[in-house]
C-alpha positions in Angstrom: -0.2 0.3 0.1 3.7 2.5 0.9 4.6 2.3 -3.1 1.3 2.5 -3.9 1.2 5.5 -2.4 4.8 7.0 -3.6 4.3 5.7 -6.7 0.8 8.0 -6.9 2.8 10.6 -5.6 3.7 14.1 -6.6 6.6 13.5 -8.9 4.4 11.2 -10.5 1.8 13.7 -11.9 3.6 15.8 -14.8 4.6 12.3 -15.6 1.5 10.6 -16.4 -0.2 14.5 -17.7 3.1 13.9 -20.5 2.9 10.6 -21.3 -1.2 10.5 -22.9 -0.3 14.0 -24.1 2.0 12.7 -26.1 0.3 9.4 -27.1 -2.8 11.7 -27.4 -1.2 14.1 -30.7 0.8 10.8 -32.2 -2.9 9.2 -32.2 -4.1 12.7 -33.0 -2.0 12.4 -35.9 -2.3 9.1 -37.2 -5.8 9.7 -38.3 -4.7 13.1 -39.7 -2.2 11.0 -41.9 -5.3 8.4 -42.5 -7.5 10.6 -43.7 -5.2 12.7 -45.5 -4.4 8.9 -47.4 -8.2 9.6 -48.4 -8.0 13.8 -49.7 -9.9 14.3 -47.0 -7.7 17.8 -44.7 -8.4 19.4 -42.3 -9.7 23.5 -42.4 -10.0 25.0 -39.4 -10.4 28.6 -40.3 -8.2 29.0 -42.6 -5.3 26.6 -41.2 -4.6 23.0 -43.1 -3.8 20.4 -42.0 0.3 20.1 -43.8 1.0 23.4 -41.5 -0.8 21.4 -37.9 1.0 18.2 -39.1 4.8 19.6 -37.7 3.3 21.6 -34.9 1.8 18.5 -33.6 5.2 17.0 -34.2 7.5 18.8 -32.1 4.4 18.9 -29.1 4.2 15.1 -28.6 8.5 14.4 -29.5 8.5 17.2 -26.6 6.1 15.6 -24.8 7.2 12.4 -25.2 10.5 13.4 -24.2 10.1 15.7 -21.4 8.4 12.2 -19.6 11.5 10.5 -19.8 13.7 14.0 -17.9 10.9 14.4 -15.7 11.0 10.2 -15.1 14.3 10.0 -14.3 14.7 12.8 -12.7 12.0 11.8 -10.1 14.2 8.3 -9.6 17.1 8.8 -7.0 20.3 7.9 -9.4 23.7 9.9 -9.8 23.0 11.1 -13.3 19.2 12.6 -13.3 20.5 16.2 -13.8 22.9 14.1 -17.1 19.0 12.4 -17.9 17.2 16.5 -17.8 20.0 17.2 -19.5 20.2 15.4 -22.1 16.2 15.4 -22.6 16.5 19.3 -22.9 19.0 19.3 -25.7 16.5 16.1 -27.9 14.1 17.5 -27.1 15.6 21.4 -28.7 17.1 19.6 -31.8 13.5 17.5 -32.0 11.8 21.1 -32.6 14.4 22.5 -34.5 14.5 19.6 -36.8 10.8 19.7 -37.3 11.1 23.4 -38.8 13.8 22.3 -41.0 11.6 19.8 -42.6 9.1 22.4 -42.0 10.1 25.0 -44.1 11.6 23.1 -47.3 7.3 22.2 -48.2 6.8 24.6 -50.9 4.7 28.1 -49.5 1.1 27.3 -50.0 -1.7 30.0 -50.4 -5.9 29.6 -49.8 -7.7 30.8 -51.5 -12.2 29.9 -50.8 -14.9 30.7 -53.0 -18.3 29.9 -52.2 -19.9 28.2 -55.6 -23.1 30.9 -57.4 -26.4 28.3 -56.4 -24.4 28.8 -52.7 -24.1 25.6 -52.1 -20.7 24.1 -52.5 -17.8 26.1 -51.1 -14.2 24.9 -52.9 -10.8 25.9 -51.3 -8.5 26.5 -53.7 -4.1 25.3 -52.6 -2.0 27.4 -55.0 2.2 26.2 -54.4 5.4 26.5 -56.1 9.0 24.9 -56.1 11.9 25.9 -58.3 10.4 26.3 -62.0 7.3 24.1 -61.1 3.8 24.9 -59.7 0.8 23.0 -59.3 -3.1 23.2 -57.1 -5.5 21.1 -55.9 -9.1 21.8 -55.6 -10.9 21.4 -52.3 -14.5 20.7 -51.5 -15.8 22.1 -48.1 -18.1 18.9 -46.8 -18.0 20.3 -43.0 -17.0 22.9 -40.8 -13.3 21.3 -40.7 -12.3 18.6 -43.4 -11.9 19.3 -46.9 -12.6 16.7 -50.0 -9.4 16.5 -52.7 -12.1 16.8 -55.9 -8.7 18.2 -58.5 -5.4 19.8 -59.0 -4.2 21.4 -61.7 -0.6 22.5 -62.4 1.3 25.4 -63.6 5.1 26.4 -65.8 7.5 28.9 -63.5 5.9 28.1 -60.3 3.7 30.2 -61.4 0.4 31.2 -59.3 -2.6 32.4 -61.3 -4.9 32.3 -58.6 -2.5 34.8 -56.2 -2.2 36.7 -59.8 -5.6 36.2 -60.1 -6.1 35.1 -63.7 -8.4 32.6 -63.2 -12.8 32.0 -64.5 -14.6 30.3 -62.9 -17.9 28.8 -65.2 -20.0 26.6 -62.6 -22.7 23.4 -63.6 -24.6 21.5 -61.5 -22.5 19.0 -60.9 -18.9 20.9 -60.4 -17.0 23.2 -62.7 -14.2 24.3 -65.4 -12.5 26.5 -64.3 -9.5 27.8 -67.4 -6.4 29.4 -66.3 -3.1 31.0 -67.1 -0.4 28.2 -67.3 2.9 30.7 -67.2 1.7 34.4 -67.2 1.3 34.0 -70.5 -1.0 34.3 -73.3 -1.3 30.7 -72.5 -4.1 28.9 -70.6 -5.5 25.7 -69.8 -8.7 24.2 -68.0 -9.8 21.8 -65.6 -12.5 20.7 -64.6 -13.8 18.9 -61.1 -16.9 17.4 -59.9 -18.6 18.2 -56.9 -18.4 15.5 -53.3 -21.4 13.5 -53.9 
């Protein structure tokens, strides 16, 4: 009985809390990953899955490493200061790594467009990396999710939606977009169908 009270003592509360946070964040990252594989993305008031995932990775890594740091430093050991210092260094390195991974991704811009009949909300994701440009069309299916319904590409990293060089024709099943391919007179057309 005395040993059980010691295990549930104050020194273990931060350990359990940090481990629960790390586990919950890992489950959330796994869920978002499965959704992405099925062309479903999160859309939280203008914040997309691509922006959320690195933050969740940093929180998960920091919580896990802090857990081990708290756990080992709360035990009677001559190495507890070393373990706490190593945990702090590793968590800082992990956050730097997540920052570099995030910075290597193309920068995306998002545009929200409502159909003429006001029944469908389309989100356009547009990005450029080196000499190529690309984007995707999503239909907003709930307050926090969107489903990919089409893609487009451009030349020389051109961004037609950023420069307002596009036209959309709506119909009952979807829409057709005519957009500038490279900023000159060359245009391309893409069609997308609404989610059923």
